[in-house]
C-alpha positions in Angstrom: 40.2 -10.4 -31.3 37.2 -9.8 -29.3 37.5 -6.6 -27.4 36.9 -7.5 -23.3 35.5 -3.5 -23.1 32.8 -4.2 -25.6 31.7 -7.6 -24.3 31.4 -6.3 -20.9 28.8 -3.6 -22.2 26.3 -6.3 -23.6 23.2 -6.5 -21.4 22.3 -9.8 -20.8 19.5 -11.1 -19.9 18.9 -12.5 -16.7 16.3 -15.6 -17.0 15.3 -16.1 -13.5 14.7 -11.9 -12.9 12.6 -12.1 -16.1 10.7 -14.8 -14.8 9.6 -13.7 -11.3 8.4 -10.3 -13.5 6.7 -12.4 -16.0 5.1 -14.3 -12.7 4.2 -11.1 -11.6 2.5 -10.1 -14.2 0.3 -13.4 -14.7 -1.2 -13.4 -11.7 -2.8 -11.0 -8.9 -2.0 -13.1 -6.0 1.6 -12.9 -6.8 1.2 -9.3 -6.9 0.2 -9.5 -3.4 2.7 -11.9 -1.9 5.3 -9.2 -3.6 3.9 -6.3 -2.0 3.5 -7.9 1.1 7.3 -9.5 1.4 9.5 -9.0 -1.6 11.8 -11.2 0.4 9.8 -13.9 0.5 8.6 -13.6 -3.0 12.5 -13.7 -4.0 12.9 -16.3 -2.5 11.2 -18.8 -4.8 13.6 -17.8 -7.5 17.4 -18.5 -7.5 18.3 -14.6 -8.1 22.0 -13.9 -8.0 22.6 -11.8 -4.8 23.4 -8.4 -7.4 20.3 -9.2 -9.0 18.6 -9.6 -5.9 19.8 -6.5 -4.2 19.1 -4.4 -7.4 15.6 -5.4 -7.0 15.2 -4.6 -3.2 16.9 -0.7 -4.5 14.8 -0.5 -7.1 18.0 0.2 -9.3 16.8 1.2 -12.8 20.7 0.8 -14.1 21.3 -2.4 -13.3 17.8 -3.7 -14.1 17.6 -2.2 -17.2 20.4 -4.2 -18.4 19.0 -7.8 -17.2 15.2 -7.7 -18.1 13.3 -7.3 -21.3 11.6 -3.4 -21.7 8.1 -4.6 -21.6 8.7 -6.7 -18.2 11.0 -3.7 -16.9 7.7 -1.4 -17.4 5.2 -3.8 -15.7 7.6 -4.2 -12.9 7.8 -0.6 -11.8 4.1 0.0 -12.7 3.7 -2.8 -9.6 6.4 -0.7 -7.5 3.8 2.5 -7.9 6.2 4.3 -10.8 4.2 6.1 -13.2 5.2 5.5 -16.9 6.1 9.0 -17.4 8.5 8.6 -14.4 10.2 6.0 -15.8 10.8 7.3 -19.4 12.5 10.4 -17.9 14.4 8.0 -15.7 15.1 5.8 -18.4 15.9 9.3 -20.6 18.2 10.2 -18.1 20.2 6.9 -17.8 20.8 7.4 -21.4 22.1 10.7 -21.3 24.7 9.8 -18.8 25.8 7.1 -20.7 25.8 9.1 -24.2 27.3 12.1 -22.7 
């Protein structure tokens, strides 16, 4: 029998979130559009409301569950977060779930 609590812990990659970040990584014009107006840029993708909210809030806890780590690293880089800060925040999240 499948333990529903365990299934809920599984991270599910969100295709449209991943696609949006991938598109940002491929074209500087997309990054410029993103920086100018995140909402308008996100309108290009059928993101679920909770994912869209997480993106607008730069909610690392939610986003880590739905996107590849390499894309996540790029995304937070274009948002102005340094790699050491991102790693520190990721480690803090892990410590909260382990403790």
